[in-house]
C-alpha positions as CSV (number, residue, x, y, z in Angstrom):
1,M,22.2,17.5,19.6
2,E,22.4,14.0,19.9
3,S,18.6,13.2,20.2
4,T,18.1,14.8,16.9
5,A,21.3,13.8,15.2
6,M,19.1,11.0,12.5
7,I,17.1,13.9,11.4
8,T,18.4,16.3,8.8
9,P,16.1,19.1,6.6
10,G,16.2,17.1,3.7
11,L,14.9,13.9,5.6
12,A,11.8,16.2,7.4
13,R,11.2,17.4,3.7
14,D,11.1,14.6,2.0
15,L,8.8,12.7,4.8
16,A,6.3,15.7,4.7
17,A,6.0,14.9,1.2
18,L,5.0,11.8,1.5
19,G,1.4,13.3,2.3
20,R,1.0,14.8,-1.1
21,L,-1.1,13.1,-3.4
22,G,-1.3,12.3,-6.9
23,E,-3.1,10.1,-9.4
24,D,-0.7,7.6,-9.0
25,T,-0.6,7.6,-5.0
26,S,-0.9,4.1,-3.9
27,T,0.3,1.9,-0.9
28,E,3.5,1.0,-3.0
29,S,4.4,4.5,-3.9
30,V,4.0,5.5,-0.3
31,L,6.4,2.9,0.8
32,R,8.9,3.0,-1.9
33,G,9.2,6.9,-0.8
34,L,9.4,6.4,2.5
35,T,12.6,3.8,1.8
36,T,14.1,6.4,-0.5
37,A,13.7,9.1,1.8
38,L,15.4,7.5,4.8
39,A,18.1,5.7,2.9
40,A,19.1,9.2,1.4
41,G,18.6,11.5,4.6
42,V,19.4,9.4,7.6
43,P,22.8,9.9,8.3
44,G,25.2,6.5,8.7
45,C,21.8,4.6,6.9
46,S,22.4,2.6,4.2
47,G,19.4,1.4,3.1
48,A,15.6,1.1,4.3
49,S,12.7,-1.3,4.3
50,A,9.1,-1.0,4.9
51,E,6.8,-3.9,5.7
52,H,2.8,-3.0,5.1
53,W,0.9,-5.6,7.3
54,R,-2.9,-5.3,6.7
55,D,-5.1,-8.5,7.4
56,Q,-2.0,-10.8,7.7
57,R,-0.9,-10.3,4.2
58,V,2.1,-8.5,4.1
59,L,3.8,-5.9,1.3
60,V,7.4,-5.4,0.9
61,S,9.4,-2.3,0.0
62,G,13.2,-1.7,0.1
63,S,15.3,1.0,-0.9
64,H,17.7,-2.1,-2.2
65,S,16.8,-5.3,-3.7
66,E,19.3,-7.2,-1.1
67,L,16.8,-5.4,1.6
68,I,14.2,-7.2,0.2
69,M,15.5,-10.4,0.3
70,L,16.5,-9.8,3.8
71,V,13.2,-8.8,5.0
72,E,11.7,-12.2,3.3
73,G,14.4,-14.0,4.8
74,E,13.7,-12.9,8.1
75,R,10.0,-13.9,7.8
76,E,11.2,-17.3,6.4
77,L,13.1,-17.7,9.6
78,G,11.0,-16.6,11.9
79,E,13.0,-14.5,14.1
80,G,14.9,-10.8,13.9
81,P,14.6,-7.2,14.9
82,A,11.3,-6.7,12.3
83,T,9.7,-9.9,14.2
84,E,10.4,-8.9,17.7
85,A,9.3,-5.1,16.9
86,R,6.2,-6.5,15.7
87,Q,5.3,-8.9,17.8
88,S,6.1,-6.4,20.5
89,G,5.2,-2.6,19.3
90,A,8.1,-1.7,20.4
91,R,11.6,-0.6,18.8
92,A,14.3,-3.1,18.3
93,A,18.0,-2.7,17.4
94,V,20.9,-4.6,16.5
95,T,24.0,-2.6,17.1
96,D,26.4,-5.3,15.7
97,V,25.2,-8.6,13.7
98,L,29.0,-9.8,14.7
99,S,28.1,-9.7,18.4
100,D,24.7,-9.9,18.7
101,T,23.3,-13.5,20.6
102,R,19.9,-13.0,20.3
103,W,19.1,-14.2,16.8
104,P,22.0,-15.9,15.8
105,R,20.2,-17.2,12.2
106,Y,19.4,-14.0,11.3
107,D,22.6,-12.4,12.1
108,A,24.0,-14.6,9.9
109,L,21.9,-13.8,7.0
110,A,22.4,-10.1,7.6
111,S,26.1,-10.6,7.5
112,R,26.2,-12.1,4.2
113,W,24.0,-8.7,2.5
114,G,26.9,-6.8,4.3
115,V,24.6,-5.5,6.8
116,R,26.4,-4.6,10.5
117,S,23.3,-2.7,12.5
118,V,19.8,-2.1,12.2
119,L,16.7,-0.2,13.7
120,V,13.4,-1.6,13.4
121,V,10.6,1.1,13.9
122,P,6.9,-0.1,14.1
123,I,4.4,2.1,13.4
124,D,0.6,2.0,14.1
125,V,-1.4,2.9,11.3
126,T,-4.7,1.2,11.8
127,P,-5.9,-1.0,10.0
128,A,-2.7,-1.5,8.9
129,V,1.0,-1.6,11.1
130,L,4.1,-0.8,8.9
131,V,7.2,-1.9,10.1
132,V,10.3,0.6,9.0
133,G,13.7,-1.1,8.7
134,L,17.0,1.2,8.6
135,Y,20.2,-0.9,7.9
136,S,24.1,0.5,7.9
137,V,27.0,-0.9,7.1
138,R,28.8,0.0,10.3
139,P,28.4,-1.3,13.2
140,G,26.6,1.1,16.3
141,A,25.4,3.3,13.3
142,F,21.7,4.3,14.8
143,S,21.9,5.9,18.6
144,P,19.0,4.8,20.8
145,L,18.4,8.6,21.5
146,G,18.6,9.7,17.7
147,A,15.9,6.6,17.2
148,H,13.3,7.8,19.3
149,S,13.4,11.2,17.8
150,L,13.4,9.1,14.6
151,A,10.5,7.0,15.7
152,D,8.1,10.0,16.5
153,M,9.0,11.7,13.2
154,L,8.1,8.5,11.5
155,T,4.8,8.2,13.2
156,E,3.4,11.6,12.9
157,Q,4.4,12.1,8.9
158,V,3.7,8.2,7.5
159,G,0.8,8.4,9.8
160,V,-0.4,11.2,8.0
161,A,0.7,10.1,4.4
162,M,-1.4,6.7,4.9
163,A,-4.5,8.1,6.3
164,N,-4.6,10.7,3.2
165,M,-3.7,7.8,0.7
166,W,-6.5,5.5,2.0
167,D,-8.8,8.6,2.4
168,F,-8.1,9.3,-1.8
169,E,-8.1,5.6,-2.4
170,E,-12.1,5.8,-0.9
171,V,-12.7,8.7,-3.4
172,R,-11.5,7.3,-6.0
173,T,-13.2,4.3,-5.8
174,D,-16.3,5.8,-5.0
175,A,-15.7,7.8,-8.1
176,A,-15.3,5.0,-10.2
177,Q,-18.0,3.1,-8.6
178,L,-20.1,5.7,-9.9
179,Q,-19.1,6.3,-13.1
180,E,-20.2,2.4,-13.6
181,A,-23.3,3.1,-12.4
182,L,-24.1,5.9,-14.7
183,A,-22.3,3.9,-17.5
184,G,-24.7,1.3,-17.0
185,R,-28.1,3.2,-16.4
186,S,-27.4,4.7,-19.8
187,L,-26.9,1.0,-21.5
188,I,-30.1,0.3,-19.6
189,D,-31.8,3.3,-20.7
190,Q,-30.7,2.7,-24.4
191,A,-31.7,-0.7,-24.1
192,K,-35.2,0.1,-23.0
193,G,-35.5,2.3,-26.4
194,I,-34.4,-0.5,-28.3
195,I,-37.7,-2.8,-26.7
196,M,-40.1,0.2,-26.7
197,Q,-39.4,1.2,-30.7
198,T,-39.6,-3.0,-31.6
199,R,-42.6,-3.6,-29.3
200,G,-44.3,0.0,-29.2
201,C,-44.7,-0.9,-25.1
202,T,-44.1,2.0,-22.7
203,S,-40.9,2.9,-20.5
204,D,-42.1,0.8,-17.8
205,E,-43.1,-2.2,-19.9
206,A,-39.7,-2.0,-21.4
207,F,-38.0,-2.3,-18.3
208,E,-40.3,-5.0,-16.7
209,E,-39.2,-7.0,-20.3
210,L,-35.9,-6.5,-19.2
211,R,-36.1,-7.6,-15.4
212,R,-37.8,-10.4,-16.6
213,I,-35.1,-12.0,-19.2
214,S,-32.2,-11.0,-16.5
215,Q,-34.1,-13.1,-14.1
216,H,-34.8,-16.0,-16.2
217,H,-31.6,-16.2,-17.5
218,Q,-29.6,-15.3,-14.2
219,V,-28.0,-12.3,-15.8
220,K,-27.5,-8.8,-14.5
221,V,-30.3,-6.1,-15.9
222,A,-27.0,-4.2,-16.5
223,D,-25.0,-7.0,-18.5
224,L,-28.3,-7.7,-20.1
225,A,-28.8,-4.0,-21.6
226,R,-24.7,-4.3,-22.8
227,M,-25.4,-7.3,-24.9
228,L,-28.9,-6.0,-26.1
229,V,-27.4,-2.5,-27.6
230,D,-24.1,-4.2,-28.5
231,E,-26.1,-6.9,-30.7
232,H,-28.4,-3.9,-32.0
233,Q,-25.3,-1.8,-32.8
234,H,-23.9,-4.4,-35.0
235,K,-26.7,-5.2,-36.9
236,S,-27.2,-1.6,-37.4
237,K,-23.4,-1.4,-39.0
238,R,-24.5,-4.6,-41.1
């Protein structure tokens, strides 16, 4: 039982739910869901944090605002379990901040926020790295065997959730770009029609005129078409 003591049915359910996508799914929403699930589902856990590192940029989430400040404070100090875990790629733990001697400045900071024990799990979700922290107001809250089992579950479930989210964001971005391209093409067609009507020229000749003007004024064809259509509509209303 000790090896699975940190995993409850509720936690397993909530972690699996992170992979379900919706219109409001984002890195922020996944991190919020993760920290909330850990704080509520891990026995002895008083709160959780998550750092999303990608291209030297970091996004921090926490079940409590105090933990976000603790994470950011640790980063400013340059020492602590999360710093160690991110640099080594291995789990890091503090059994009791009052007796730990490795990171005295971090221990003092954590104790001010009422934290006594810490477990940090790094998760490789290429091209990003997640650094997940669990905190307890009790010393020795996270057993090594339980931490190993929890780390395996987090790596699997969070990895799936992040991969699904990135695929979803890519599809959403492609759809937005396609919609923008179609809208631009529609404007160009309208602008060509205006030029054809005004100058009595062919469709190809109208497009060449648009392209000539755009190059002369260093304006994109789509932007020029939008201005021409807007001006034409304004004159029609008058």
